[in-house]
N, C-alpha and C positions, 0 to 999 in steps of 0.2 A: 504494500499499500504506499501512499504518499505522505504518511502522517509526519515525517520528519523534515519535510520541506516547508519553509516559510512561504506564505502566500504573498502575493505583491498587489500593488494598485492596479486596477483595471479601469476602463471606461472611457466614454467619449462624452459624457454629459447625460447619458440615459442608461443606467443611472451614473452619477459622477464617479464615480470611481474608474453505394460505391459504383458506381456504374463504370462501365468501360469507356473506351474512347479517350480522345485527347481533348485538349482546349485549344482554341484558336482565338485570337483577337485582332483588332484593327491595328493601325500604326502604333508602334511601341510609345507609350507616354514617357516623359521625363521622369527621373526618380526623384524622391524627396530627400531632404537632408535628414540624417539620423538624429534622433533626440535621445535624451536620457531615459534609460529604462531602469528605475531604481527599484530596490527591493524593499519589503516592508509589510506591515499588516499582521493581522492575527489570524490563526487558523489556516487549514487548507481547503481546497475546493471540496474534498470529501466531507469534511467537517460542516461546511456551509450548506452543502447539499442535503446532509442528513437533518439540518435544522429546519428545512422546509417540509411541510406536512405531506404525508404519503398521497393524499388525495391529489394535491398540486403536481407531485412528481409523476403520478400515473397519467394525469391529463397531459403533461409535457411529452411523456413517452409515446402516448396515443397519437399526438399530433405530429411529432418528429419521425416516427416509424423506427425501423432498425437502426440502432444508434451507431454513430460514426464518432463523434466527439462532443464534449460538454464542458461547461464550467459553472461554478458558483462562487459568489463573493458577497461581502457585505455591501448593502446598498446605503451609501452615505446620506442619501436623501430621505431615508425611511424614518428617521427621527428616533427609532427604538432599537436600532442595531440589527434589524432583520436582514436576511440574505436574499438576493435574487438569483436566478439562474437562466442559463442559456443552453439549450439542447439542439444538436445538429444531427439529423439522420437522413435516411434515404427518401423520406416524405416531406421533409421540411425542416426549417430553422424556427424554434420556438423560444419564447421569452416569458418568464414569470417574474413580475415586479410586486413588491409589497405596497399595499394601499390600506386605507381605512374605508369602511362603507358608511352609509348615512346614519348608522347607529354608532359610528366611532369604533367599530370592531375591526381588528386586523383581518385583512383578506388578501388574496393575491389576484392581480389582474394578469390575464394570460393572452398573449398575441402570438401569431405564427405567420410565417411565410410559406405557403404550401406549394410544393414543386409540381410542375407538370410532369405526369408519368413518363419515365424514361429520359428525362432531360438532364439528370445528374451526370456530370463527367468529371474526371480528374486527371491530373499529371502530377508526377514526382519531380520535385526540385532539389537537387543535391548541389550545394554551393561549397566548393572546396578551394578557396584562394590560398596562395602560398603565404608564408609569414611576412614577406615584404611585398606583397602585392601593392601596386600603386593605387591610390584612391582616385576619385574623380579629378582629372586634370583641369580642363577648361569647362566652364558651365555649358552644359548641352541644352536640349529642349527643355523649356520650363515645365515643371510638374503640373499637371491639371488642377484645376480648382474644382474639387468635388463638394465643397462645402464642409470639409472635415475641420475639427478643432486643431489648434497647434499640437496639443498633445497626440492626437491621433495621427497627425501627419509625421510627428517625431517617431512614434512606434514603427509605423509603415516605412520610414526611411531606413530602419536598421535591417529590413528584409533584403535578400538578394534581389537584384534589379528584376530578373525573371519573375520572381514572385510579386513584386510590386505591379509589373505590367499585367500580370494575369488577373490580379485582383481587381485593378481599375479598368480594364478593357471594356466591360459592358457600359460603363458610365461615361465614356468619353463623348458619346453623341448628345450629351445634354441631359440624359436620364438622371434623375435626382437620387441621391443616397438618402433613404429615409431613416435608416437605423445602422449604426455600427458600434463595435465594442471589441474588447480584447482582453486577454488574461494571459499571464505567464507565471510560472512557479518553479523554483529551483534556487540557484546560487548565482553569485556574479560571473562565474566562469562556465555555467551550465544551466540551462532551462530545460528541464525534463518535460515540461507541458508548455506549449505555446498554441494560442488560438486567436485569430483576428478575422472579423467578418465585416463585409459591406452588404447591405440589403436594400433593394429598392423595389419599386412596383412591378418590375419586370424580371429582374435578376437578383440572384444571391451568389456572392463569392466568398470563399473561405480559404484561409491557409492555416494548416494545423500540422504540428510536429515538434521538433527540439532543436536546440542550439548548443554548441559547445565551443569554448575558446581553448584550443590546444596549446600545450606549452610552447613558449616562444611566439605566440600570437597575441593580438590585441582584439578588442571588440570589433575594430574595423576590419579584421580578417577572420572573423568568426566563422565556423563551419555550421551550416544549416541543413537539416533534413526535414523537408516539408512536403506535404501533399496539398496541392491547391485544387480546390473544387469550384465548379460553376453549375448552376441550375437555373431554369426558367421558372418564374413564379406564376402559378395558375390562379391563385387567389389569396387574399389576405383575410385572416381571422383576427378579430380585436382592432385595437387602434392602428 
């Protein structure tokens, strides 16, 4: 289990904190500048997941289908330290957020991006730069403005260029990102859990996997092992 790993901050403001085939995109977008990916927080994703009621967990599983990846973390906006959760499966990407009802009782609001059958595709990204690999020399194409927060752009900027391109490709024609979030868990030199998603009215993209900074390397030459996913959205449940 992952009980000995410290959790880390996640979030893009909401809340603050397998199919076969390949993926193809339009012209490659510019990459983002890497931002700080600090460690901290209390508990692990497993502990936060278990703090959410079984009825909510079952509903997330029903909506997302066969599980691919997931995370849970404290929702800083809840006011009472409750957790939120994101589940990603073959049928959809689903989110449970803590709320209070009209009687001021704690409840969970559940939303989901439901995938069109057969649309989920994936590709592996193995990024293995040498310890003295050169960083970006001259500025290239400006990164696209997808309406992401500075924190989200900074996390995205740490990923390999190919992963950044795959994540952003569906949104380059002006399609709006309606929801995005991320989570990573591990140590300064190793993330055993990494998850980042972008979701809109027509598409969902996800990068999930791990990162390690080998001896003699720096975060700029970290090695990433990721699976990048893309699916078409058939309908939206909830907000």
